[in-house]
N, C-alpha and C positions, 0 to 999 in steps of 0.2 A: 746207922745202916751197916750191915755186914755183907760179906761176899755172897752168901747164899741168897739174901734179899735182892741184891743187884742181879744175880743170875736169874731169879724168878721174874724180875721186871723185864730182863732181856728176852726171856722165853715168852712172856706175855706179849711183847711187841712182835716177835717172830710169829707167834700163833695167831695174833689178831690182824696183822697186816697194817696196823696204824703207822703213820709216817713219823710221828714224833711223840715222845713221852718225857715229861719232866716231873720229878718228885723232889720235894724239899722237906726235910725233917730237921728242925733246929738249924744248926750251921752246916749240916750235910745236904748236898744237892747232887742229884744224878740226872743227866739229860741224855736220852737215847734217841738218835736220829737215824731213820732208815733211809738210805740213799741207794736205790737200785738193789743189787744182790747182797750188799753189805750193810752192817750196822756200825755206827760210831757211838761209842759210849764215853762220856766225859764225866768224871766224878770230881767234885770240889768239896773240900773239907776233910776231916780226919777219917777217910775211908781206906781200909787196908787193901787197896787195889792199885794197879797201875793207872795213872791219870787218864790215858786214852787207850782203849782196846778195840780191836776190830773183830767182828764175828761174821762168819758166813751164814746167811739166812737160808733156811730150808723152805723150798716151795711147798705150798699147800697141796694135799693129795687131791686127785681129781674127784669130782662128785660121782657118787654111785649112779647107775643107770636109772634107778627109781627117782632120783632128784631131778634128772633131766627130763623125765617122762611125766612130770606133773601136768595135769590138765585142769581145765576150768572147774571141774567138779570136786577137786580136792583143795584143802587149805594146808598151808605149811605152818607148823608150830616152830617158831624161830627162837634162837637163844637171845635173851635180852642183854647178855653180858659175855665177856670173855671168861673162860674157866674150864673146868673138867667135868665131863658128863658122867653121871651115875644113874643107872637104870633102877636102882633100889636104895633103900635107906642104909643098908649095911651089906658087906660082902656075902653074908650067909642068908640074907632076906631075899624073898621073891621080888621080881621086878614089879614096879608100880603098875605097868600095863604091858600087854603083849600085842603083837600084830593080830588083828581080828577082834580085839576087845572093843566093846561099846563104852564110850566115855560120856560124862556129863560136864557141863560148865563148872569150873572150880575144882574138878578132880585133879589130883597130883599125877603128873605124867612121868616126871624125873626130877633129878636134882642137878644143878650146876654149881659146883664149888668154885668160889672166886675169893681170893685173899683170905682163905681159911673160913669163909662164911658159906653155909649151905643154903642155897636159894632154891626153893621148890618152884618148879615150872608147872603151871596149871593149865588145863584145857579151857579155852574161851568159848567153845561151842560143844553142843551135843553131836556125837558122831561116832564113826568107827575108825580105829587106827588101821591105816593102810600099810604104812612102812615105818620102821625105825631107821633113821639115816646115820646114826652114830654108834660106834662100838662103846661098850661100857669101859669107863676109865680113860676115854680119849679126850684130848683137848678140843675145845670148840671156840669159834670166833663169835664176835657180836654179829647177829643176823644169820648165823648158820642154821640151816634147817635141821631140826631134831627129829620131827615126826611129820608124816602127812596124814591128814584126817579127812575122811569123806563125811561132810555134815549130814545129819538126818533130816 
């Protein structure tokens, strides 16, 4: 493990809000524990970092008004993983879906990149996209609402 990998793990803990993460690769082991507003990182093995480092956690941004205004007639499409939200397959490509688009089950809505893997998030229902809750390129947590859909 190198410093950049450890920083990515720390950022994943901060972004996801999980309480603890421990990763072991061979003789290298990193344990990140979130305690209140700070994180404690302990690295064991030949990792080129200080053994214990404390980072200030950044609070999650407030939910947009559309997320708080969900009613019983809409369904939330939630992120199944922690990662980075992408509305399209590449920066120059069009978004998979726009607000107002009609979608069908299995249709790709977006991509969530996690650990360098591109995970396609598909619609589970037929319906209309009511709102996109995440900006392109923004980090998302497990269970974060990505879209709201009004089923047909």
